[in-house]
MIZA-979909 format. One record per residue (C-alpha): residue number from 1; residue in one letter; z, y, x. Coordinates in Angstrom, 1 decimal. Layout:
<pts>
<pt pos="NUM" code="A" c3="Z" c2="Y" c1="X"/>
...
</pts>
This chain:
<pts>
<pt pos="1" code="M" c3="6.4" c2="-7.8" c1="-6.5"/>
<pt pos="2" code="K" c3="6.8" c2="-4.4" c1="-4.7"/>
<pt pos="3" code="V" c3="4.9" c2="-2.6" c1="-1.9"/>
<pt pos="4" code="H" c3="6.2" c2="-0.3" c1="0.7"/>
<pt pos="5" code="I" c3="4.6" c2="1.7" c1="3.5"/>
<pt pos="6" code="D" c3="6.4" c2="2.2" c1="6.8"/>
<pt pos="7" code="P" c3="5.6" c2="5.9" c1="7.5"/>
<pt pos="8" code="G" c3="6.3" c2="5.4" c1="11.2"/>
<pt pos="9" code="R" c3="3.5" c2="2.8" c1="11.5"/>
<pt pos="10" code="C" c3="0.9" c2="4.4" c1="9.2"/>
<pt pos="11" code="Q" c3="-1.9" c2="6.1" c1="11.1"/>
<pt pos="12" code="G" c3="-3.8" c2="7.4" c1="8.1"/>
<pt pos="13" code="H" c3="-6.8" c2="5.0" c1="8.1"/>
<pt pos="14" code="G" c3="-6.9" c2="5.2" c1="4.3"/>
<pt pos="15" code="R" c3="-7.7" c2="1.5" c1="3.7"/>
<pt pos="16" code="C" c3="-4.8" c2="1.1" c1="1.4"/>
<pt pos="17" code="Y" c3="-5.7" c2="3.8" c1="-1.1"/>
<pt pos="18" code="T" c3="-9.4" c2="2.9" c1="-0.8"/>
<pt pos="19" code="L" c3="-8.8" c2="-0.8" c1="-1.6"/>
<pt pos="20" code="A" c3="-6.0" c2="-0.3" c1="-4.1"/>
<pt pos="21" code="P" c3="-6.1" c2="3.2" c1="-5.6"/>
<pt pos="22" code="G" c3="-3.8" c2="2.1" c1="-8.4"/>
<pt pos="23" code="L" c3="-1.1" c2="1.3" c1="-5.9"/>
<pt pos="24" code="F" c3="-1.6" c2="3.8" c1="-3.1"/>
<pt pos="25" code="G" c3="-2.5" c2="7.4" c1="-2.7"/>
<pt pos="26" code="E" c3="-2.6" c2="9.8" c1="0.2"/>
<pt pos="27" code="D" c3="-0.3" c2="12.6" c1="1.2"/>
<pt pos="28" code="E" c3="-1.4" c2="16.1" c1="2.2"/>
<pt pos="29" code="E" c3="-2.2" c2="14.9" c1="5.8"/>
<pt pos="30" code="G" c3="-4.2" c2="11.8" c1="4.7"/>
<pt pos="31" code="Y" c3="-1.5" c2="9.2" c1="5.3"/>
<pt pos="32" code="G" c3="-1.0" c2="6.4" c1="2.8"/>
<pt pos="33" code="Q" c3="1.9" c2="6.6" c1="0.3"/>
<pt pos="34" code="V" c3="3.0" c2="4.3" c1="-2.5"/>
<pt pos="35" code="V" c3="2.3" c2="5.5" c1="-6.0"/>
<pt pos="36" code="G" c3="5.3" c2="5.5" c1="-8.2"/>
<pt pos="37" code="D" c3="8.2" c2="3.1" c1="-7.4"/>
<pt pos="38" code="G" c3="6.1" c2="0.5" c1="-5.6"/>
<pt pos="39" code="V" c3="6.2" c2="-2.1" c1="-8.4"/>
<pt pos="40" code="V" c3="2.9" c2="-3.9" c1="-8.5"/>
<pt pos="41" code="P" c3="1.7" c2="-4.0" c1="-12.2"/>
<pt pos="42" code="P" c3="0.3" c2="-7.3" c1="-13.6"/>
<pt pos="43" code="G" c3="-3.3" c2="-7.7" c1="-12.5"/>
<pt pos="44" code="E" c3="-2.9" c2="-5.7" c1="-9.3"/>
<pt pos="45" code="E" c3="-1.4" c2="-8.4" c1="-7.1"/>
<pt pos="46" code="Q" c3="-4.7" c2="-9.3" c1="-5.5"/>
<pt pos="47" code="A" c3="-5.3" c2="-5.6" c1="-4.7"/>
<pt pos="48" code="A" c3="-1.9" c2="-5.3" c1="-3.1"/>
<pt pos="49" code="R" c3="-2.5" c2="-8.4" c1="-0.9"/>
<pt pos="50" code="L" c3="-5.9" c2="-7.0" c1="0.1"/>
<pt pos="51" code="A" c3="-4.3" c2="-3.7" c1="1.2"/>
<pt pos="52" code="V" c3="-1.7" c2="-5.5" c1="3.2"/>
<pt pos="53" code="A" c3="-4.2" c2="-7.7" c1="4.9"/>
<pt pos="54" code="N" c3="-6.5" c2="-4.8" c1="5.8"/>
<pt pos="55" code="C" c3="-3.9" c2="-2.4" c1="7.2"/>
<pt pos="56" code="P" c3="-4.7" c2="-2.1" c1="11.0"/>
<pt pos="57" code="E" c3="-1.1" c2="-1.1" c1="11.8"/>
<pt pos="58" code="L" c3="0.6" c2="-3.7" c1="9.6"/>
<pt pos="59" code="A" c3="2.4" c2="-0.7" c1="7.9"/>
<pt pos="60" code="I" c3="2.4" c2="-2.2" c1="4.4"/>
<pt pos="61" code="E" c3="5.1" c2="-4.7" c1="3.3"/>
<pt pos="62" code="L" c3="4.9" c2="-6.8" c1="0.2"/>
<pt pos="63" code="Q" c3="8.1" c2="-8.0" c1="-1.3"/>
<pt pos="64" code="E" c3="7.9" c2="-10.9" c1="-3.7"/>
<pt pos="65" code="E" c3="10.7" c2="-10.6" c1="-6.3"/>
<pt pos="66" code="A" c3="12.6" c2="-13.8" c1="-7.2"/>
</pts>
């Protein structure tokens, strides 16, 4: 599973890095950014889904790997 933030949609609400600080951080302007390569480590899947569900701009994508 991988996460991705569409920077064109992100408005900097900060819900992603508040709800899933192991997966997301903030840039110098307060916009969300993915930590590392976006691979969701074991045990963080629920946090990833919570961040996706709480993004008001629907800027976070979750890719299930086959």
